[in-house]
FIGUDREN-955526 format. One record per atom (N, C-alpha, C): chain; atom name; x, y, z; residue number from 1; residue in one letter. Coordinates in steps of 0.001 Angstrom, whole numbers, plus 500000, padded with zeros to 6 digits. Layout:
// residues N
A, CA, X, Y, Z, NUM, A
...
***
This chain:
// residues 105
A, N, 071223, 009358, 551046, 1, M
A, CA, 070748, 010818, 552288, 1, M
A, C, 072206, 012206, 552046, 1, M
A, N, 073058, 011376, 551995, 2, E
A, CA, 074500, 011927, 552814, 2, E
A, C, 074895, 012381, 550660, 2, E
A, N, 074792, 011770, 549511, 3, K
A, CA, 074886, 011846, 548488, 3, K
A, C, 074138, 013268, 547755, 3, K
A, N, 073042, 013186, 548343, 4, R
A, CA, 072104, 014833, 548108, 4, R
A, C, 072656, 015481, 548945, 4, R
A, N, 072810, 015843, 549805, 5, F
A, CA, 072951, 016901, 550547, 5, F
A, C, 074483, 017723, 550104, 5, F
A, N, 075227, 017045, 549867, 6, T
A, CA, 076783, 016956, 548607, 6, T
A, C, 076591, 017861, 548089, 6, T
A, N, 075619, 016938, 546955, 7, V
A, CA, 074972, 017505, 546238, 7, V
A, C, 074674, 018722, 546471, 7, V
A, N, 073663, 019020, 546698, 8, F
A, CA, 073062, 020108, 547222, 8, F
A, C, 073744, 021622, 548076, 8, F
A, N, 074998, 020837, 548583, 9, F
A, CA, 075558, 021979, 548996, 9, F
A, C, 076983, 022581, 548302, 9, F
A, N, 077570, 021488, 547192, 10, L
A, CA, 077852, 021579, 546322, 10, L
A, C, 077562, 023222, 545609, 10, L
A, N, 076773, 022511, 545314, 11, F
A, CA, 075527, 023600, 544136, 11, F
A, C, 075662, 024769, 544561, 11, F
A, N, 074343, 024774, 545761, 12, L
A, CA, 074392, 025620, 547219, 12, L
A, C, 076467, 027417, 546711, 12, L
A, N, 077135, 026311, 546789, 13, L
A, CA, 078591, 026562, 546941, 13, L
A, C, 078725, 027697, 545524, 13, L
A, N, 078305, 026726, 544675, 14, F
A, CA, 078714, 027612, 542895, 14, F
A, C, 078164, 027651, 543287, 14, F
A, N, 076515, 028110, 543159, 15, S
A, CA, 075569, 029493, 542880, 15, S
A, C, 076183, 030828, 543288, 15, S
A, N, 076855, 030372, 544996, 16, L
A, CA, 076944, 031397, 545404, 16, L
A, C, 078632, 032099, 545018, 16, L
A, N, 079150, 031648, 544859, 17, A
A, CA, 080169, 032152, 544221, 17, A
A, C, 080559, 032482, 543030, 17, A
A, N, 079371, 031737, 541892, 18, T
A, CA, 079454, 032920, 540500, 18, T
A, C, 078689, 033437, 540525, 18, T
A, N, 077350, 033930, 541285, 19, G
A, CA, 076689, 035060, 541792, 19, G
A, C, 077504, 036171, 542223, 19, G
A, N, 078685, 035412, 542794, 20, A
A, CA, 079140, 036951, 543712, 20, A
A, C, 079999, 036936, 542685, 20, A
A, N, 080906, 036750, 541832, 21, C
A, CA, 081797, 036500, 540443, 21, C
A, C, 081221, 037999, 539665, 21, C
A, N, 079720, 037405, 539633, 22, E
A, CA, 079366, 038240, 538686, 22, E
A, C, 078399, 039642, 538543, 22, E
A, N, 078965, 039348, 540514, 23, S
A, CA, 078351, 041350, 540902, 23, S
A, C, 079353, 041855, 540991, 23, S
A, N, 080298, 040799, 541192, 24, R
A, CA, 081209, 041809, 540967, 24, R
A, C, 081664, 042361, 539456, 24, R
A, N, 082084, 041352, 538271, 25, H
A, CA, 081369, 041800, 536938, 25, H
A, C, 080828, 042829, 535964, 25, H
A, N, 079419, 042726, 536794, 26, V
A, CA, 078559, 043507, 535916, 26, V
A, C, 078985, 044964, 536469, 26, V
A, N, 079547, 045133, 537865, 27, A
A, CA, 079692, 046857, 537980, 27, A
A, C, 080245, 047437, 537379, 27, A
A, N, 079925, 048572, 537383, 28, E
A, CA, 080170, 049780, 535988, 28, E
A, C, 081620, 050174, 536500, 28, E
A, N, 081841, 049920, 535883, 29, R
A, CA, 083740, 050575, 535545, 29, R
A, C, 083010, 052192, 535134, 29, R
A, N, 084492, 052828, 535855, 30, P
A, CA, 084898, 054696, 535970, 30, P
A, C, 084787, 054803, 534201, 30, P
A, N, 084698, 055522, 534181, 31, A
A, CA, 084006, 056710, 532097, 31, A
A, C, 085689, 057292, 531988, 31, A
A, N, 086554, 056440, 530872, 32, I
A, CA, 087542, 056341, 530037, 32, I
A, C, 087512, 057932, 530257, 32, I
A, N, 089010, 058545, 531161, 33, P
A, CA, 089014, 060408, 530312, 33, P
A, C, 088791, 060691, 529345, 33, P
A, N, 088735, 061532, 527998, 34, D
A, CA, 088884, 061506, 527001, 34, D
A, C, 090316, 062622, 527293, 34, D
A, N, 091077, 062312, 526453, 35, T
A, CA, 092673, 063319, 527108, 35, T
A, C, 093430, 064027, 525467, 35, T
A, N, 091722, 063526, 524686, 36, T
A, CA, 092192, 063880, 522974, 36, T
A, C, 091458, 065462, 523508, 36, T
A, N, 092419, 066553, 522984, 37, R
A, CA, 091705, 068247, 523361, 37, R
A, C, 091449, 068182, 521718, 37, R
A, N, 090101, 068907, 521432, 38, P
A, CA, 089502, 069279, 520870, 38, P
A, C, 090110, 070359, 519728, 38, P
A, N, 090472, 069918, 518309, 39, T
A, CA, 090696, 070752, 517331, 39, T
A, C, 089612, 071697, 516248, 39, T
A, N, 089911, 072929, 516310, 40, I
A, CA, 089347, 074105, 515612, 40, I
A, C, 089993, 073287, 513829, 40, I
A, N, 088542, 073235, 513185, 41, V
A, CA, 088337, 072334, 511839, 41, V
A, C, 088313, 073402, 510933, 41, V
A, N, 087562, 074669, 510845, 42, S
A, CA, 087280, 075211, 510552, 42, S
A, C, 086636, 076676, 511107, 42, S
A, N, 086541, 077490, 510331, 43, I
A, CA, 086743, 079721, 510960, 43, I
A, C, 085980, 079884, 509824, 43, I
A, N, 084707, 080466, 509833, 44, S
A, CA, 084186, 081001, 508665, 44, S
A, C, 083339, 082777, 509255, 44, S
A, N, 083966, 083554, 508966, 45, P
A, CA, 084756, 084566, 507764, 45, P
A, C, 086356, 083695, 508085, 45, P
A, N, 086237, 083264, 507452, 46, A
A, CA, 088292, 083229, 507432, 46, A
A, C, 088968, 083775, 507937, 46, A
A, N, 089956, 083019, 508848, 47, V
A, CA, 091232, 084262, 509302, 47, V
A, C, 091639, 085331, 508279, 47, V
A, N, 092577, 086508, 508732, 48, G
A, CA, 092646, 087245, 507438, 48, G
A, C, 091015, 087963, 507070, 48, G
A, N, 090225, 087275, 506979, 49, A
A, CA, 088788, 087626, 505804, 49, A
A, C, 088941, 089231, 505648, 49, A
A, N, 088808, 089795, 504510, 50, T
A, CA, 088224, 091517, 504355, 50, T
A, C, 087457, 091586, 504260, 50, T
A, N, 086362, 093128, 504066, 51, A
A, CA, 085345, 092618, 503755, 51, A
A, C, 084417, 092210, 504243, 51, A
A, N, 084080, 092220, 505773, 52, V
A, CA, 083482, 091227, 506251, 52, V
A, C, 082521, 092486, 506577, 52, V
A, N, 081074, 092141, 507199, 53, L
A, CA, 079954, 092686, 507101, 53, L
A, C, 080433, 092463, 509013, 53, L
A, N, 079908, 093985, 509834, 54, V
A, CA, 079799, 093781, 511205, 54, V
A, C, 079348, 093448, 511980, 54, V
A, N, 078362, 093044, 511361, 55, N
A, CA, 077085, 092058, 511945, 55, N
A, C, 076873, 091009, 511558, 55, N
A, N, 078566, 089924, 510248, 56, A
A, CA, 078101, 088949, 509936, 56, A
A, C, 078817, 087663, 511912, 56, A
A, N, 077558, 086717, 511000, 57, A
A, CA, 078417, 086117, 511927, 57, A
A, C, 079276, 085120, 512080, 57, A
A, N, 080016, 084549, 512841, 58, V
A, CA, 081437, 084555, 512651, 58, V
A, C, 081305, 082421, 513804, 58, V
A, N, 081933, 081559, 512597, 59, T
A, CA, 080781, 079999, 513882, 59, T
A, C, 082440, 079227, 513220, 59, T
A, N, 082694, 078690, 513685, 60, V
A, CA, 084232, 077668, 514550, 60, V
A, C, 083681, 076716, 514866, 60, V
A, N, 083921, 075406, 513923, 61, T
A, CA, 083774, 073874, 513806, 61, T
A, C, 085170, 073453, 515063, 61, T
A, N, 084333, 072522, 515284, 62, F
A, CA, 085186, 072033, 516728, 62, F
A, C, 086290, 070186, 515759, 62, F
A, N, 086623, 069389, 516482, 63, S
A, CA, 086565, 068036, 515724, 63, S
A, C, 086017, 067760, 516659, 63, S
A, N, 085557, 067822, 517919, 64, E
A, CA, 085134, 066970, 518718, 64, E
A, C, 083640, 067284, 519277, 64, E
A, N, 082648, 066931, 520454, 65, A
A, CA, 081824, 067581, 520883, 65, A
A, C, 082104, 069011, 522114, 65, A
A, N, 081724, 069114, 522565, 66, M
A, CA, 082501, 070548, 523313, 66, M
A, C, 080882, 069824, 524174, 66, M
A, N, 081632, 070837, 525599, 67, N
A, CA, 080563, 070299, 527190, 67, N
A, C, 079603, 071493, 526492, 67, N
A, N, 078683, 071875, 525887, 68, A
A, CA, 077628, 072486, 526042, 68, A
A, C, 077720, 073942, 526820, 68, A
A, N, 077598, 073414, 528102, 69, S
A, CA, 077569, 074061, 529377, 69, S
A, C, 078487, 074868, 530137, 69, S
A, N, 079789, 074603, 528722, 70, T
A, CA, 080826, 075793, 528908, 70, T
A, C, 080992, 076344, 527720, 70, T
A, N, 080201, 076057, 526691, 71, V
A, CA, 080477, 076852, 525367, 71, V
A, C, 079475, 078131, 525209, 71, V
A, N, 079549, 079540, 525730, 72, N
A, CA, 078545, 081072, 526283, 72, N
A, C, 079333, 082277, 525705, 72, N
A, N, 079554, 083423, 526422, 73, N
A, CA, 080072, 084641, 526513, 73, N
A, C, 080618, 084523, 526506, 73, N
A, N, 081336, 084080, 527615, 74, T
A, CA, 081976, 084438, 528587, 74, T
A, C, 083630, 083680, 527895, 74, T
A, N, 083158, 082277, 527523, 75, S
A, CA, 084588, 081229, 526754, 75, S
A, C, 084705, 081929, 525400, 75, S
A, N, 083765, 081833, 525082, 76, F
A, CA, 083956, 082732, 523708, 76, F
A, C, 083688, 083418, 523305, 76, F
A, N, 084786, 085159, 522647, 77, L
A, CA, 084628, 086299, 523012, 77, L
A, C, 085246, 086495, 521446, 77, L
A, N, 084887, 088066, 520738, 78, L
A, CA, 085174, 088294, 519605, 78, L
A, C, 085632, 090205, 519872, 78, L
A, N, 086492, 090091, 519336, 79, S
A, CA, 087135, 091109, 519947, 79, S
A, C, 087533, 091871, 518396, 79, S
A, N, 087865, 093621, 518865, 80, S
A, CA, 087799, 094671, 517670, 80, S
A, C, 088922, 094931, 518090, 80, S
A, N, 089479, 095942, 517704, 81, P
A, CA, 091075, 097170, 517379, 81, P
A, C, 089744, 098271, 518875, 81, P
A, N, 088453, 098119, 518893, 82, T
A, CA, 088431, 098868, 520135, 82, T
A, C, 087587, 098362, 520999, 82, T
A, N, 088029, 096502, 521419, 83, G
A, CA, 087451, 096225, 522667, 83, G
A, C, 086683, 094814, 522321, 83, G
A, N, 085848, 094311, 523042, 84, V
A, CA, 085346, 093041, 523522, 84, V
A, C, 083645, 093448, 522312, 84, V
A, N, 083731, 092312, 521236, 85, I
A, CA, 082295, 092996, 520235, 85, I
A, C, 080869, 091574, 521117, 85, I
A, N, 080022, 092523, 521143, 86, A
A, CA, 078614, 091733, 522497, 86, A
A, C, 077957, 091599, 521206, 86, A
A, N, 077216, 090461, 521263, 87, G
A, CA, 076678, 089033, 520887, 87, G
A, C, 076086, 087458, 521502, 87, G
A, N, 075623, 086757, 520416, 88, T
A, CA, 075553, 086077, 520972, 88, T
A, C, 075976, 084673, 520948, 88, T
A, N, 075981, 083583, 521921, 89, V
A, CA, 076915, 082299, 521580, 89, V
A, C, 075760, 081614, 521763, 89, V
A, N, 075506, 080785, 520291, 90, T
A, CA, 075208, 079132, 520556, 90, T
A, C, 076019, 077823, 520147, 90, T
A, N, 075201, 077316, 520098, 91, Y
A, CA, 076387, 075751, 520505, 91, Y
A, C, 075518, 074930, 519385, 91, Y
A, N, 075391, 074051, 518092, 92, D
A, CA, 075003, 072705, 518036, 92, D
A, C, 075517, 071700, 517911, 92, D
A, N, 074769, 071437, 518856, 93, P
A, CA, 076439, 069639, 519542, 93, P
A, C, 076378, 068200, 518717, 93, P
A, N, 074922, 068264, 517325, 94, A
A, CA, 075345, 067481, 516446, 94, A
A, C, 075959, 067800, 515186, 94, A
A, N, 076339, 069412, 515305, 95, S
A, CA, 077399, 069699, 513808, 95, S
A, C, 078676, 069769, 514898, 95, S
A, N, 079223, 070301, 516125, 96, N
A, CA, 080276, 070908, 516852, 96, N
A, C, 080455, 072218, 516528, 96, N
A, N, 078885, 073013, 515981, 97, V
A, CA, 079424, 074259, 515742, 97, V
A, C, 079281, 075050, 516529, 97, V
A, N, 080669, 075878, 516510, 98, V
A, CA, 079732, 077472, 517672, 98, V
A, C, 079473, 078774, 516626, 98, V
A, N, 078327, 079258, 517043, 99, T
A, CA, 077940, 080599, 516419, 99, T
A, C, 077579, 081987, 516535, 99, T
A, N, 078852, 083020, 517130, 100, F
A, CA, 078752, 084218, 517479, 100, F
A, C, 077947, 084721, 516852, 100, F
A, N, 076811, 085181, 516765, 101, T
A, CA, 076160, 086473, 516694, 101, T
A, C, 076366, 087738, 516640, 101, T
A, N, 077181, 088534, 516703, 102, P
A, CA, 077052, 090408, 517102, 102, P
A, C, 075561, 090941, 516700, 102, P
A, N, 075471, 091848, 518079, 103, N
A, CA, 074398, 092483, 518683, 103, N
A, C, 074251, 093301, 517905, 103, N
A, N, 073398, 093461, 517069, 104, S
A, CA, 072707, 094924, 516230, 104, S
A, C, 073805, 095918, 516728, 104, S
A, N, 074807, 096201, 514829, 105, V
A, CA, 075694, 098084, 515857, 105, V
A, C, 075224, 098554, 514669, 105, V
***
């Protein structure tokens, strides 16, 4: 009878110990912060381009995904010598492309 109790007791201790260890290892680890800054891969029309229509859309392609909630008319502005140009900003997360479409002029 003593052997059974000892074996059962050891099995119980082993189960508790491994169960506790597993729960610590399964716990979700905090996300590793992204410390790489995005870069601009391309701009269209190209910087310094001439004879660009005033209603042409401007696209900027980034090297990595952007936080879509931060890509808006406040964070993405197009200006001219006469001031900021009004328009609509959209973001395509599949291609990392921000598009600025000027309002009708």
